[in-house]
N, C-alpha and C positions, 0 to 999 in steps of 0.2 A: 804280215800274217805269221803266226807261230805254227811250226809243224812239229809233229811228234816223230821222234826217231826211237825205235825200239831195239833194245839189246836183249835177245831172247836166250833163255836157259834151256838146256837139254831136256829138263823135265816137261816144259811146256810143249816142246816139239813131240816128245814121246807120247804124252797124254793126248795131244791132238791126233796123232796117228792111230791111237787106240779108239778114241771117242768119235772121230770124224774121218773114217777111212777114205782114202783118195778116190776110190771108184764110186763112192756115193756122194761125197762132198767135193765134187770136181771144182766148182766155182770158188769155194773157200781156198783151196790149195792154189788155184790160179791167182787169186787176189794176194795171197801171201807172196807168190813169185813177183807180182807187180811191186809190192813193197820192197822186195829185194832189189829189183831193177832200179827203183827210184832211190836206192840207198837209205831207205827208212826202216829196214829190218836188217840188223847186223848181229854178229856173234863172234866171239874169239875162236881161233882155230881149235882150241881145246874142246869146244862143243862138237865139232866134226869128229874129233878123235873118240869122244864118248859115244857118238852115234855109230861109229865103225864097229863097236863091240857087238851090236845087235845085227848089223848089216841087213836091214829090212827095207820096206818101201820108204820110210822116212829118211833113212840113210841115202837111198837112191835119189830122193827129192833134193836132199841137201847137196849131194854131189852135182846135180844139175843146176843148182842155185849157188854154186861155189863162190859167186861174187859177194855173198853175204858175210863170208868169213874174213875177218880183218887180221892182217899181220900184226905181230907184237911190236910195240913201240917202246921207246925208253920211258915215256910217260906211263904206260901200262905197267912196266916193270917196277917203276917207283911206287905206283899205286898198290900193286900186289904186295910189295914190302910193307907198306903202311897197314894194309889189311891184315897180313899174317902176323905182324908185330902185335897188333891189337886183338886179333881173333884167331889164334893158332888152331883152335878146335873146329874152325870152319871146314878144314880139310880132313877127311877120314884117311888115316895112314894105310888102311887096308885096300883102298881103291888104287887102281893102276893110273887112272886119270882123274883129275878134279877140275872141272871148268869153273866152279863157283867163284874163286877169287878173281879169275880172269874176266868173268862176266861183269862183276862189280868194277874191276879196274878199267875195263873198256868204257863203261859208263862214266866213271870219274874222269878219265882222260878226255873223252868226248865233251864232257861238260866244261872242262878247263880250256878247251880249244876255242879260239876266236874264229867265228865264221861270219859271212856276210848275211846269213839268214838267221832269224830267231828260231830256236828249236828247243823243245823239251826232250831231254834224254831220259827214257823210262826203261827200267828193267822189267822184262816179262818173265815171270816164274810162277809155277804152280805150287811152290813151297809156301807154307803158311807160318805166321808168327804164333807159335804155341809151344808150350813146354820150356825146358831150359836149354835145349840143344840150339847151338848157334846155327842159324840158317840165313840164306840170302836176304830175306826181308829185314831181319834184325840188323845186319851189316849195312844194308842200304839206308835204313833209318839213321844209323850213326853218322854216315857220310852225307846225309841230305840228298840222297838219290831217290826219286819217286819210283814206285814199283806197282805193277798190276799183275793179275793173273790173266790167262789167255782170254777168257770170256770178257773181262773188263777191257782188254785191248780191242777186241772185236767191236764192242759197244762204242768205245771212244772213236773208232773209225767209222761208225754208223753203218756197219755191214749188217745185212739181213739175208738169211738164206732160207 
């Protein structure tokens, strides 16, 4: 059986916090924590750094689910180099942190790893393919990494609230 492993972008978590507050959508956030505990929801450390800027309830949830944040590997560093060589405008020079290349690099690195279980590595982002600005979906397509928005992820898990 193939399982889905999700590499989540900061934008998806922030939007989730805005649109599905934790005090109302308790079971949704609990299910997200279950995904973290089962190592099916991950993110690079840069996502945590971006969440620190707001220091809100999403940041608090992330700190409680710190297991989701993956340490940098040599494979990720190599993938970030490939990404930035090909798409230097992915990162906005004005930002203090940019998790975008690290999110894609984590997905690439995980896809390259040999595991005993079959898995689909999917980037979850609420960014969309539109206009000329280079965004996560565009780079994912180039590297053959599937991506979904948050609602599509919830649907693929079969969750109903």
